[in-house]
Structure formats: structure tokens, C-alpha cells
N, C-alpha and C positions, 0 to 999 in steps of 0.2 A: 370794478370794486377796488377801493383803496385798501392797502395793508396797513394796519395800525403800527405805530412806532413801538408799542410794547411787544408785538409779535416779533418784529425784527430784532429787538433787543434780546428777547428769550432765544431766538434761533441762534444768534451770535454767541450767546452764553453757553448754550447746549453744545455747539460746535467746539468752543474753547475747552469746555470740561472733557469732552470725548478725547480731544487731542492730548490733553494733559494726562489723562488716564493711560493712554498708550505709551506716551514717553516715559512715564514713571514705571511702567511694566508691572503694575499692581495687579493685573488680572491674570489668573492662573492660565487661562487658554489664550491670552494675548488678544489683541484687537486690531481691527483695520478701520478705516473710514469709507463711507460710501455717500454719493450724493443722491438726494431725492428731489423730486420736483416740489416746490413750495406752492402755496395758494395763489401767488401772483405770477406763476409760471417760472419763477427763478429757482434756484437750487438751495437746499438745506443739507447740512452735513450731519450724518447720524453714525453712530457706533455700530459696528458689526463684529461678531466673534470670529477669530482666526481659527481655521481648521488645523487641529494638531493630530487627529487620529491617522494612523498608517496601517494599511492592510497589505500583507505580503504573503508570499508562499514560502514555507521554510524548505530545507533540503530533503525532508521526508514527504513533501507534498501536502503538509498541513497548512490551512488558511489561518493566518494569525492577525488579529486586529488589536492595535495598542494605542493608548492616548498618553504619550509622554510618561512612561513609567517612573516611579521615583524610588522604589525599593527593589533593586535588581540584584540577583544572585547569578554568578557564573560558575558552572561546574566543570571547567577546564581552564588551566592557567592561560593558555594563549587566547581563549575567548574572553577572559577577564581583561587581558591587555587590550584586545580589540575594542571592547566596549569603552574603555577609558580613552583610546585613541579617537574614538568617535564623540568624545565629549561627555560621556556618561559617568556616573558614579555608581559605586557598588556598596552593598551592605554585607555581602557574603560571597565567599569563594572557597573552592576546594583547596586541599593542601598544596597541590603543585602550583598554584598561583603565587603562594608565599615563597616557595623554594626556587622557582625557576624565573620569576619575573618580579619587577618592582611595582607595587601598587601605589597609585597616588591618592586613592580615595581614603578618607580618614575613617578609622575605626572598623575596618572590614573584619568580619568574624568568619572563622573556619566552619564549613558545613560538611565536614567529613573528608573522604578521600575521593580523588578523581575516579578511581575504579569502584567506589562505593559511596556516593553522595548521601547525606542524612536527610531523608524526607522530613523527620521530626525537627531537625535544626532549621530547615528552610522555612517550614510553616511557623516555627516559633518567632522567626525574624519578621513575620508578617510580609513576605515578599509579594510584590505584585507582578513580577516577571522573572522567569528563570531561563537562562541560556544553557543549552546542553548540546552534547555531541550525539550525532546519530550513528556514529561508528561504534563497534564493539570495543571495550576497553580491557586493559589487563594484557599481560604478555601472551596469555593463551587464548584471548578474545572470549572469555566465558562470561564477562559481565556486560551489561547494557543499561545505559541511562534512559533508553526508551521505555523501560519497565515502569518508570515513575510518572509517565505522562498522564495516565488516567487519574492517579491519586492527586497530583497536582491540580489538575483542572477541577476535580471534584471539590477541592478546597478553595476554589475560586482564584487560582494562581494561573496566569497564562504562561505557556512555555513554548520555545521555538528550538528547533534542532538544526544544526549546521554540520557539514562535513568539509573540512579544510585539509587538503594535502598540498596543493601547488598554489602558486602565487595568484592565479585567476581565481581560485576559491576564496582566498583572503580578500581580494578585492571585491568580490560579489558580497561577502559577508560585512565588509566594512561599509560598502554602499547601503545595505539595509540598516545597519546600526546608525549611520549618519542621517538616514531618512527618518528614523525614529527620533533622534535627538534634535533634528533640524539644523545640523552643523555641516552644511555643504563646504564650508571653508576647510574643515578638518579632513573631509574626503579629498579635497584638492591637495592638501599638504601631505597626508599620510597614505594616499592611494595613487592619484594621478601622477604626482611628482616622482614616486617610486617607480610607477610604470614606465615613465619616460627614461629614468636612470637605467632600468633593465633593458629597454629597447636599445639605448645606445651601446651597452656592453655586448649585446647579442649581435648588433651590426658589426662590431669590431671583430667578433669571433667568426662571423660568416665571411668576413674579408680574408681571414687566414686560410691558407691552402691545406693546413694540417688537419688530419682526423685522427687525433691520439686515441689509443686504445686505453680503457680504464677498467680496473676492477675495484668495486666499491663494496665495502663491508662495514658491518657493525660488530662490536665485540663487547662482551659483558662477562661477568664472573663465571657464567655457566657455558660459555661457548662463543662461537663466532658464526655470523650470517652473512650471506652475500645478497646484495640488493640489485635489482634490475632498474630499468628506466621508468617504472610505474611509481616509484617512491618519490619523495619530496627532493631529495638531492639528486637522485637518478634522473629526474625530469629536467632539473637545471643543467646537468652535464650534457644531456641529449640536446637541449636548446642551445648549448655553447659549442656543439659540433663534435662532442666526444663520442666514441663508439664503446658502449658498455658491453663487455664480453659476455656478461650474464644473460644479456638478451638472446644471444646466439647459443648459449649453453645453459638451458633451463634447469638442468639437473643439479647445478650448483646452488640453486635456491632451495632445494630440499635437503641436500646433504653437503656441507661444507667439506671440500677436498683440497688440502694443501697441495697435494700432488697435481691436481687439475690446474690450480693457479700457476704453478711452476711450468707446466706444459704450455699454457696459453701465453705465458711471458708478456703481461700487459706493460705498456709504456708507463702507467701510473697505477699505484696501489693507494687507495684513499680509505682511511679507516675512521669511523666515528665511534667513540667510546660511549657506552650506555651505563646507567646505574649511578649510584651516589659516589662511587669511588673510581675515578678515571684510572688511577694507577693499577688497581686490581683488575680492571676490565682490560687494560693493555697487557698486563702481565700474562694473562691467559693466551693471548695470541703470540706473545714474544716467546713463551715457553714452547709453544708448538713449532714456531719457525726455527727456533735454535736447534730443535732436535733433527732438523733436516738441512744438511749442509748446502743443498742445492738452492735454498732460499737466498743465500748470499750472492748467487750467480745471476739472479734475475735482473734485467735491465733497470727496472724501477728502483731496485735496492742499490745497485751500483752507481746510478746517476742521481741519487738523492730525490728520487720521486716517489718514495714511500712515505706518505704524509698522513699525520693525525689531524683530522678536522675538528674545529671548535664546535662543541655540541650546542652552544648557545645559538650558532647560526645554522647548524645542520642537523640537529636532533629536535630541538624545541622549534615551534614555528617563529620565524624572525619577524614577521608582521612588517611594521615600518622600516625594519633594517633588511628586508629581503634584497634590496639593491646590494648591501654589503655582502650577502652570501654569494650572489652572482659575481660580484667583482673579486672576491676571494678565489673563487674557482677559475675564473678568467686568468687571474695572475698565476695560478698553479699551472694551468694548462699551456699558456702562451707567453708568459713573461720571460 
């Protein structure tokens, strides 16, 4: 059977139109081309939709399916930053995203506080995806964003929960967000490149024969707390070969004791200020140490190893700057 000239022209025209549509990016779901067998046993190019939906399990075990959400709200500052690092844009975020991070999305609206996101504000923005933390919020751990899950889903809004403490948690969340946005290039730039940077720093620390002892503390206007190796900064210190004395003296985690710190005499004392006023946070600790003359006799104090850490790198999640956090600690411990 002979193939008519008109059929050939129509086939070529259809293929050309399909290719043009893909290049112009005019289709919301994107497109690909596939070859099908023509009447003469040859091939004809046809348009096929590109798969954009992503299904994943969040950190609370919920199955979540998304199809390139366009109206996204983040209820934690560091999560807002991660979503933008993955190439996403935001329409709403909680207060800490504006205070602790620089958002690049235009016209982002506040949807309440990190400790108390506003369900009404989220619904009013007509969000189609909300990113929340699965951890308890607030200093006393009395608030939980998980309480909003049922109400959001009843309103037709998908929600996913993440728990991010250490770099590997950040990397896992960034991978998921980049899967949703389809931006593997940003995972390479903001995830894999940082991972390699950290690996290089850790290898340098392993090469050192030292095992410096460390006391890690956070201080705020209401008091001072000691942190062990389970915390974000504590994990980094452990990975860099430091020995956290709180791991061996768990009572310090319950009740801060200046006398115990003096007795342990760590090589380094590292302090992270909390709250909106760093000076007020540090003043509380300095008043306590000034009252005890033995503080000045500590090796860390005498040797200039009593260091205040930048809360941008050691209180908030550093995300794409996590390598800088590791480098800063390495320089303190080994430089």
C-alpha cells in the first residue's frame, strides 16, 4: 500500500507542532515526544505528557503526593529557605522566616508565628501545599504544628512534615523539595557540593591527633543550658573529633552548674546566644561567671578559647551554609 503525500505532510506538520510546543514551554505539565509506528511501517512523532507528580513519605510517615504546587506556605524559617533553595517560590511564611532569613520570593505574606501558624491565614491565601515541622515548637515544647494537619487536608490543602536537626536531615529534605520542583541542578549546588565541603573538613579533623574537650552552652535572658552531642552544633563538634563533656556528665543537661564546668575545666567553652537581644543573653552568663573568681582560672578562659558562636550558623539551620558552620568550628578547634 502506498502512503499518500498528504499523510506524510500532515505527519511532519504534527511532529513540528509538537516539538515547537515543547520548546516554548507552553504546557503546564510539560511534554516529551515519542515515536509510533506509521501505516507504512515507518515512525511518526507524537506528543506525550511529562510526568510531574511526586509521591514521597514525610518525616512523620505520611504519604504525600504533589503535582508541582504553585501556592506554597512554609511554617518555619529554615524550611522557607530550603524551599527557595530548591527553586520554589512562596506565598506565605511564619514570622521567623522574615526575621532570621532573607526571602527571595516576591510578596510573601506572614501567616502567624512559628509557634502558632494561623490556619485562617493559610486558607485565605488559597495555599495548595504547606511545609511544617513535625517537632514540638516553643521553648517549653507545648505547641505542635501537627495539630493543623487534619484541618488543612479537610480544606483540600496538602501538607508535609519534616524534622531537621543535622546536615543529613537538611540534605534529605532538600532532595525531596528538589524532586517536587524538578531542579536536580539546585540539589547538586546546594546539597551535594556542601556535602563534599563538609567531607573535606571532617577528613582534616580526623587527621589531627587532638581530641579537644568542649563545653557547649546556649544562653538567653532567663538562664543558661548545656548541650550534648545530640544537638545540631553538638553533632558537628563530635564529627570534628571534639569530646563533649556533657555526654559524660548528663546531669549538666538538667541543671546548669557553673561549679561543675569549673571542675571539668574544658579546653573550649562555646556559647550560642538565643533570643532577640544577644547582649542581654550574654549578660546573664557573664554576670554568673563574674561572681565566681575561679572562672578566670579555667584553661579555656586563660587561653582565649571561650568563644561566642554566631547564631546564624549555630542556632538557626545554616542550610546551604552548613559547610561554613563546620569550617568555623574546625578553625576554632584546630587553627
